[in-house]
VOLUM-417453 format. One record per residue (C-alpha): residue number from 1; residue in one letter; x, y negated, z negated. Coordinates in steps of 0.05 Angstrom, whole numbers, plus 5000, padded with zeros to 4 digits. Last residue first. Layout:
BEGIN
+-----+-----+------+------+------+
!   n ! res !   c1 !   c2 !   c3 !
+-----+-----+------+------+------+
! NUM !   a !    X !    Y !    Z !
...
+-----+-----+------+------+------+
END
This chain:
BEGIN
+-----+-----+------+------+------+
!   n ! res !   c1 !   c2 !   c3 !
+-----+-----+------+------+------+
! 179 !   x ! 8128 ! 3171 ! 4841 !
! 178 !   x ! 8089 ! 3239 ! 4870 !
! 177 !   x ! 8136 ! 3283 ! 4886 !
! 176 !   x ! 8104 ! 3352 ! 4892 !
! 175 !   x ! 8119 ! 3372 ! 4835 !
! 174 !   x ! 8122 ! 3324 ! 4782 !
! 173 !   x ! 8180 ! 3324 ! 4726 !
! 172 !   x ! 8174 ! 3267 ! 4667 !
! 171 !   x ! 8230 ! 3265 ! 4625 !
! 170 !   x ! 8194 ! 3220 ! 4564 !
! 169 !   x ! 8228 ! 3159 ! 4529 !
! 168 !   x ! 8177 ! 3120 ! 4479 !
! 167 !   x ! 8200 ! 3059 ! 4444 !
! 166 !   x ! 8175 ! 3045 ! 4377 !
! 165 !   x ! 8114 ! 3015 ! 4343 !
! 164 !   x ! 8065 ! 3072 ! 4365 !
! 163 !   x ! 8006 ! 3073 ! 4415 !
! 162 !   x ! 8051 ! 3092 ! 4474 !
! 161 !   x ! 8003 ! 3110 ! 4529 !
! 160 !   x ! 8013 ! 3165 ! 4584 !
! 159 !   x ! 7966 ! 3163 ! 4647 !
! 158 !   x ! 7919 ! 3215 ! 4677 !
! 157 !   x ! 7871 ! 3223 ! 4744 !
! 156 !   x ! 7854 ! 3298 ! 4752 !
! 155 !   x ! 7878 ! 3355 ! 4786 !
! 154 !   x ! 7949 ! 3346 ! 4772 !
! 153 !   x ! 7959 ! 3414 ! 4737 !
! 152 !   x ! 7992 ! 3399 ! 4668 !
! 151 !   x ! 8063 ! 3421 ! 4627 !
! 150 !   x ! 8074 ! 3382 ! 4559 !
! 149 !   x ! 8137 ! 3377 ! 4526 !
! 148 !   x ! 8157 ! 3363 ! 4440 !
! 147 !   x ! 8215 ! 3345 ! 4416 !
! 146 !   x ! 8194 ! 3279 ! 4398 !
! 145 !   x ! 8122 ! 3272 ! 4401 !
! 144 !   x ! 8061 ! 3291 ! 4445 !
! 143 !   x ! 7988 ! 3266 ! 4418 !
! 142 !   x ! 7936 ! 3287 ! 4475 !
! 141 !   x ! 7883 ! 3248 ! 4495 !
! 140 !   x ! 7808 ! 3254 ! 4477 !
! 139 !   x ! 7746 ! 3245 ! 4524 !
! 138 !   x ! 7763 ! 3278 ! 4585 !
! 137 !   x ! 7757 ! 3267 ! 4655 !
! 136 !   x ! 7812 ! 3196 ! 4659 !
! 135 !   x ! 7859 ! 3250 ! 4623 !
! 134 !   x ! 7906 ! 3211 ! 4574 !
! 133 !   x ! 7971 ! 3237 ! 4547 !
! 132 !   x ! 7986 ! 3199 ! 4482 !
! 131 !   x ! 8059 ! 3182 ! 4472 !
! 130 !   x ! 8109 ! 3194 ! 4419 !
! 129 !   x ! 8178 ! 3167 ! 4401 !
! 128 !   x ! 8236 ! 3195 ! 4434 !
! 127 !   x ! 8262 ! 3250 ! 4485 !
! 126 !   x ! 8180 ! 3270 ! 4502 !
! 125 !   x ! 8194 ! 3332 ! 4552 !
! 124 !   x ! 8141 ! 3320 ! 4601 !
! 123 !   x ! 8120 ! 3372 ! 4657 !
! 122 !   x ! 8081 ! 3364 ! 4719 !
! 121 !   x ! 8042 ! 3408 ! 4774 !
! 120 !   x ! 8018 ! 3402 ! 4837 !
! 119 !   x ! 7955 ! 3391 ! 4887 !
! 118 !   x ! 7944 ! 3317 ! 4872 !
! 117 !   x ! 7887 ! 3275 ! 4830 !
! 116 !   x ! 7906 ! 3206 ! 4816 !
! 115 !   x ! 7972 ! 3187 ! 4774 !
! 114 !   x ! 7965 ! 3121 ! 4739 !
! 113 !   x ! 8018 ! 3080 ! 4719 !
! 112 !   x ! 8051 ! 3085 ! 4649 !
! 111 !   x ! 8021 ! 3040 ! 4594 !
! 110 !   x ! 8067 ! 3002 ! 4543 !
! 109 !   x ! 8030 ! 2989 ! 4472 !
! 108 !   x ! 8097 ! 2994 ! 4442 !
! 107 !   x ! 8153 ! 3002 ! 4502 !
! 106 !   x ! 8145 ! 3059 ! 4545 !
! 105 !   x ! 8200 ! 3086 ! 4585 !
! 104 !   x ! 8194 ! 3145 ! 4631 !
! 103 !   x ! 8257 ! 3180 ! 4657 !
! 102 !   x ! 8246 ! 3207 ! 4723 !
! 101 !   x ! 8244 ! 3277 ! 4762 !
! 100 !   x ! 8218 ! 3293 ! 4827 !
!  99 !   x ! 8202 ! 3369 ! 4845 !
!  98 !   x ! 8198 ! 3403 ! 4917 !
!  97 !   x ! 8255 ! 3352 ! 4949 !
!  96 !   x ! 8248 ! 3293 ! 4999 !
!  95 !   x ! 8214 ! 3253 ! 4947 !
!  94 !   x ! 8275 ! 3256 ! 4903 !
!  93 !   x ! 8317 ! 3203 ! 4935 !
!  92 !   x ! 8360 ! 3185 ! 4873 !
!  91 !   x ! 8356 ! 3237 ! 4824 !
!  90 !   x ! 8345 ! 3200 ! 4760 !
!  89 !   x ! 8292 ! 3150 ! 4782 !
!  88 !   x ! 8285 ! 3114 ! 4718 !
!  87 !   x ! 8215 ! 3084 ! 4711 !
!  86 !   x ! 8207 ! 3028 ! 4658 !
!  85 !   x ! 8145 ! 3014 ! 4627 !
!  84 !   x ! 8081 ! 2959 ! 4613 !
!  83 !   x ! 8116 ! 2894 ! 4642 !
!  82 !   x ! 8152 ! 2935 ! 4696 !
!  81 !   x ! 8224 ! 2954 ! 4710 !
!  80 !   x ! 8244 ! 2997 ! 4767 !
!  79 !   x ! 8309 ! 3032 ! 4759 !
!  78 !   x ! 8337 ! 3075 ! 4806 !
!  77 !   x ! 8395 ! 3114 ! 4781 !
!  76 !   x ! 8465 ! 3128 ! 4825 !
!  75 !   x ! 8507 ! 3092 ! 4783 !
!  74 !   x ! 8475 ! 3128 ! 4722 !
!  73 !   x ! 8513 ! 3190 ! 4746 !
!  72 !   x ! 8482 ! 3245 ! 4784 !
!  71 !   x ! 8510 ! 3317 ! 4792 !
!  70 !   x ! 8495 ! 3371 ! 4849 !
!  69 !   x ! 8507 ! 3321 ! 4913 !
!  68 !   x ! 8498 ! 3367 ! 4975 !
!  67 !   x ! 8563 ! 3363 ! 5019 !
!  66 !   x ! 8534 ! 3347 ! 5080 !
!  65 !   x ! 8549 ! 3396 ! 5142 !
!  64 !   x ! 8538 ! 3355 ! 5198 !
!  63 !   x ! 8499 ! 3391 ! 5254 !
!  62 !   x ! 8531 ! 3395 ! 5314 !
!  61 !   x ! 8535 ! 3474 ! 5313 !
!  60 !   x ! 8464 ! 3482 ! 5294 !
!  59 !   x ! 8441 ! 3438 ! 5348 !
!  58 !   x ! 8475 ! 3479 ! 5396 !
!  57 !   x ! 8451 ! 3544 ! 5367 !
!  56 !   x ! 8484 ! 3600 ! 5325 !
!  55 !   x ! 8513 ! 3664 ! 5328 !
!  54 !   x ! 8589 ! 3653 ! 5339 !
!  53 !   x ! 8580 ! 3687 ! 5412 !
!  52 !   x ! 8529 ! 3637 ! 5430 !
!  51 !   x ! 8566 ! 3583 ! 5401 !
!  50 !   x ! 8628 ! 3607 ! 5448 !
!  49 !   x ! 8574 ! 3618 ! 5506 !
!  48 !   x ! 8544 ! 3551 ! 5500 !
!  47 !   x ! 8612 ! 3518 ! 5492 !
!  46 !   x ! 8629 ! 3545 ! 5560 !
!  45 !   x ! 8564 ! 3516 ! 5589 !
!  44 !   x ! 8577 ! 3451 ! 5568 !
!  43 !   x ! 8648 ! 3455 ! 5593 !
!  42 !   x ! 8700 ! 3458 ! 5543 !
!  41 !   x ! 8758 ! 3407 ! 5522 !
!  40 !   x ! 8833 ! 3415 ! 5531 !
!  39 !   x ! 8891 ! 3407 ! 5481 !
!  38 !   x ! 8845 ! 3410 ! 5418 !
!  37 !   x ! 8879 ! 3457 ! 5378 !
!  36 !   x ! 8815 ! 3503 ! 5372 !
!  35 !   x ! 8805 ! 3495 ! 5454 !
!  34 !   x ! 8887 ! 3514 ! 5468 !
!  33 !   x ! 8877 ! 3574 ! 5432 !
!  32 !   x ! 8805 ! 3587 ! 5458 !
!  31 !   x ! 8839 ! 3584 ! 5525 !
!  30 !   x ! 8897 ! 3629 ! 5507 !
!  29 !   x ! 8851 ! 3685 ! 5486 !
!  28 !   x ! 8808 ! 3673 ! 5551 !
!  27 !   x ! 8733 ! 3674 ! 5556 !
!  26 !   x ! 8687 ! 3727 ! 5561 !
!  25 !   x ! 8642 ! 3696 ! 5500 !
!  24 !   x ! 8649 ! 3759 ! 5456 !
!  23 !   x ! 8721 ! 3784 ! 5489 !
!  22 !   x ! 8749 ! 3706 ! 5470 !
!  21 !   x ! 8714 ! 3708 ! 5402 !
!  20 !   x ! 8746 ! 3778 ! 5384 !
!  19 !   x ! 8822 ! 3752 ! 5415 !
!  18 !   x ! 8814 ! 3694 ! 5373 !
!  17 !   x ! 8806 ! 3737 ! 5309 !
!  16 !   x ! 8734 ! 3739 ! 5279 !
!  15 !   x ! 8718 ! 3739 ! 5209 !
!  14 !   x ! 8645 ! 3699 ! 5213 !
!  13 !   x ! 8681 ! 3649 ! 5179 !
!  12 !   x ! 8741 ! 3646 ! 5217 !
!  11 !   x ! 8712 ! 3638 ! 5280 !
!  10 !   x ! 8663 ! 3584 ! 5254 !
!   9 !   x ! 8717 ! 3541 ! 5217 !
!   8 !   x ! 8757 ! 3550 ! 5285 !
!   7 !   x ! 8698 ! 3531 ! 5323 !
!   6 !   x ! 8689 ! 3470 ! 5281 !
!   5 !   x ! 8765 ! 3445 ! 5287 !
!   4 !   x ! 8768 ! 3451 ! 5365 !
!   3 !   x ! 8696 ! 3406 ! 5372 !
!   2 !   x ! 8729 ! 3358 ! 5322 !
!   1 !   x ! 8667 ! 3312 ! 5318 !
+-----+-----+------+------+------+
END
């Protein structure tokens, strides 16, 4: 980590001049200037004073800023092909998020995995074909065709089945992540 560059970045972000930061942490303007240009290194005590004057903790100061990925392409996807269905994770590592979107493909007579009861909700959008949404504790399933959606609580075991002759594709989003 480039400590000098990090100090300069945070100082500018806080709208402080070298003189203002020096005054706040009781160091000289010249010393801070040398730090920012990596001409000298701070003692731990001096760095703690600078970091505190910038309004952060040491752990925040050393935390690497990772650019958050916002757009995902097919190269980012992970595909799990089973005999009865294919799941494509369209947002990698979504289990760390609050929701988990997948693309589910069901061939004719294909069946998804059974989703056990869980705290949370699910949303689905049938992109093509049609599926039957089946609940373990209900006598009937719900038919959902292309262009239709479903929104359910996860309080009972359920799965999807494709009883049609053509492939069915479903965008399925769960919260919290369960796939």
